[in-house]
C-alpha positions as CSV (number, residue, x, y, z in Angstrom):
1,X,0.0,0.0,0.0
2,X,1.4,3.4,-1.0
3,X,1.5,6.1,1.5
4,X,1.6,9.9,0.9
5,X,5.2,11.0,1.1
6,X,4.1,13.9,3.3
7,X,2.3,11.6,5.8
8,X,5.1,9.3,5.7
9,X,7.8,11.9,6.6
10,X,5.4,13.5,9.2
11,X,5.2,9.9,10.9
12,X,9.0,9.6,10.7
13,X,9.3,12.9,12.4
14,X,6.9,12.1,15.0
15,X,8.5,8.8,15.9
16,X,11.9,10.4,16.0
17,X,10.8,13.0,18.8
18,X,9.6,10.1,20.8
19,X,12.7,8.2,20.5
20,X,14.7,11.2,21.3
21,X,12.8,11.8,24.6
22,X,13.4,8.3,25.9
23,X,9.8,7.3,24.8
24,X,8.3,4.2,23.5
25,X,6.9,3.6,20.1
26,X,4.5,1.0,18.5
27,X,5.6,1.0,14.9
28,X,5.6,-1.3,11.7
29,X,8.8,-3.3,11.2
30,X,9.8,-5.6,8.3
31,X,8.2,-8.6,10.0
32,X,5.3,-7.6,12.4
33,X,4.4,-4.6,14.4
34,X,7.0,-4.1,17.0
35,X,7.5,-2.1,20.3
36,X,10.7,0.1,20.0
37,X,12.8,2.6,21.8
38,X,16.3,3.8,21.8
39,X,18.3,0.8,22.3
40,X,21.4,2.8,23.6
41,X,19.2,4.2,26.5
42,X,18.8,1.6,29.5
43,X,16.1,3.7,31.0
44,X,14.1,3.3,27.6
45,X,14.8,-0.2,27.5
46,X,13.5,-0.7,31.0
47,X,10.1,0.8,30.1
48,X,9.8,-1.9,27.2
49,X,10.4,-4.7,29.7
50,X,7.8,-3.2,32.0
51,X,5.3,-2.6,29.5
52,X,5.5,-6.2,28.1
53,X,5.9,-7.7,31.6
54,X,9.0,-9.3,30.1
55,X,11.6,-11.2,32.1
56,X,14.7,-8.9,32.2
57,X,16.9,-11.8,31.7
58,X,15.5,-12.3,28.1
59,X,17.2,-10.1,25.6
60,X,15.9,-8.2,22.9
61,X,16.4,-7.6,19.3
62,X,17.9,-4.4,17.7
63,X,17.2,-3.0,14.3
64,X,19.8,-1.3,12.2
65,X,19.4,0.2,8.6
66,X,22.5,-1.1,6.9
67,X,25.4,-3.5,7.0
68,X,27.9,-0.7,7.4
69,X,26.4,0.0,11.0
70,X,27.3,-3.5,12.3
71,X,30.8,-2.5,13.2
72,X,29.6,0.2,15.5
73,X,27.7,-2.3,17.6
74,X,29.6,-5.5,17.3
75,X,33.1,-6.2,18.7
76,X,34.2,-8.7,16.2
77,X,32.1,-9.4,12.9
78,X,32.8,-13.1,12.1
79,X,33.6,-13.5,8.3
80,X,30.7,-15.7,7.8
81,X,28.4,-12.7,8.8
82,X,28.3,-11.1,5.2
83,X,27.6,-14.6,3.4
84,X,24.6,-15.2,5.6
85,X,23.3,-11.6,5.0
86,X,23.8,-11.8,1.3
87,X,22.4,-15.4,0.8
88,X,19.2,-15.4,2.9
89,X,16.4,-13.7,1.3
90,X,14.0,-13.5,4.3
91,X,14.3,-11.2,7.4
92,X,17.3,-12.5,9.3
93,X,18.3,-11.8,12.9
94,X,21.8,-12.6,13.7
95,X,23.0,-13.1,17.4
96,X,26.7,-11.7,17.5
97,X,29.1,-12.9,20.3
98,X,30.0,-9.6,21.8
99,X,28.3,-6.2,21.6
100,X,29.5,-2.7,22.4
101,X,27.8,0.7,22.3
102,X,24.3,-0.6,23.4
103,X,22.3,-0.6,26.6
104,X,23.5,-3.4,28.8
105,X,20.0,-4.4,29.4
106,X,19.3,-5.0,25.6
107,X,22.1,-7.6,25.5
108,X,22.1,-11.3,26.8
109,X,24.0,-12.1,30.0
110,X,26.9,-13.3,28.0
111,X,27.2,-9.9,26.2
112,X,25.7,-11.3,22.9
113,X,23.3,-9.0,20.8
114,X,20.8,-10.0,18.3
115,X,20.7,-7.7,15.4
116,X,18.5,-7.3,12.3
117,X,19.4,-5.4,9.3
118,X,15.7,-4.0,8.0
119,X,14.5,-3.6,4.4
120,X,11.3,-2.0,5.3
121,X,11.2,1.5,4.0
122,X,9.5,3.0,7.1
123,X,11.9,1.3,9.7
124,X,15.0,1.8,7.6
125,X,14.3,5.5,7.3
126,X,13.4,5.9,10.9
127,X,16.9,4.3,12.0
128,X,18.9,6.1,9.5
129,X,17.4,9.6,10.7
130,X,17.6,8.5,14.3
131,X,21.3,7.6,13.8
132,X,21.0,4.7,16.4
133,X,19.6,1.2,16.4
134,X,16.1,0.9,17.8
135,X,14.7,-2.1,20.0
136,X,12.3,-4.2,18.2
137,X,10.0,-6.8,20.2
138,X,6.7,-8.1,19.2
139,X,3.6,-5.9,20.1
140,X,2.2,-8.2,22.8
141,X,2.4,-8.8,26.5
142,X,4.9,-11.7,27.3
143,X,3.0,-15.2,27.1
144,X,0.4,-13.8,24.9
145,X,0.0,-14.8,21.3
146,X,2.0,-12.6,18.9
147,X,-0.2,-10.0,16.8
148,X,0.4,-10.6,13.2
149,X,-1.2,-7.2,12.2
150,X,-2.2,-4.0,13.9
151,X,-5.8,-4.8,14.6
152,X,-4.8,-7.8,16.8
153,X,-2.7,-5.7,19.1
154,X,-4.1,-5.3,22.7
155,X,-5.8,-2.0,23.3
156,X,-4.3,-2.1,26.8
157,X,-1.0,-2.5,25.2
158,X,-1.5,0.4,22.9
159,X,-2.4,2.5,25.8
160,X,0.8,2.2,27.4
161,X,2.9,3.4,24.3
162,X,4.2,6.9,24.0
163,X,3.5,7.0,20.5
164,X,1.7,4.8,17.9
165,X,2.7,5.3,14.2
166,X,-0.5,6.0,12.5
167,X,0.2,4.5,9.0
168,X,-0.1,0.9,7.6
169,X,-2.8,0.0,10.1
170,X,-4.8,-2.0,7.5
171,X,-1.8,-3.5,5.8
172,X,-1.5,-7.2,6.2
173,X,1.8,-8.7,5.1
174,X,2.5,-12.2,4.4
175,X,4.8,-12.6,7.4
176,X,7.0,-15.3,8.8
177,X,9.2,-14.5,11.9
178,X,12.6,-13.7,11.1
179,X,15.2,-16.5,10.8
180,X,17.5,-16.5,13.8
181,X,21.1,-17.6,13.4
182,X,23.7,-17.4,16.4
183,X,27.3,-16.7,15.5
184,X,30.4,-18.0,17.4
185,X,33.7,-16.5,17.6
186,X,35.3,-19.3,15.7
187,X,33.4,-18.5,12.6
188,X,30.7,-21.2,12.9
189,X,27.0,-20.6,13.5
190,X,23.7,-22.3,14.8
191,X,20.3,-21.9,13.5
192,X,18.2,-20.9,16.5
193,X,14.9,-20.6,14.3
194,X,14.3,-21.5,10.8
């Protein structure tokens, strides 16, 4: 579905203001609707855990807008990374062994970090203009079914958001969750979710 460029840009600006003020955001991603915030701000990330009633020992996924940004947030990028990114055609989340420049409560206890490079136009533009990765977690309370499209998202959850992006509410994508692959420092990998 096409969106008027002025409305698209206004929604980007509205979302940016919220992210810059340590707020939470309900927004469309390249997979499903997500809850997001500034992934470099511990206070913002804590809000997401509280809203979702999520166990704080469970790490979160962050989204970036290009492969070039990986080196800003991953200590050592295994060589196999680029082969995986270039050869898997669906949304791909990669868990890297050691992260940097990110809020500690986004990472797993072992310092690893799950990152997805987005292709969705809205997400990509938002992250590009924000200049930092944003958190992406499914728009549901922990333990409840994942909302596949906007109309399935709980009104209670919506009421807890600082901002809800107002475009793409009627769009239903053919969505499968992202594939998840965990990399190791010895350049091997394990498929966590196909």
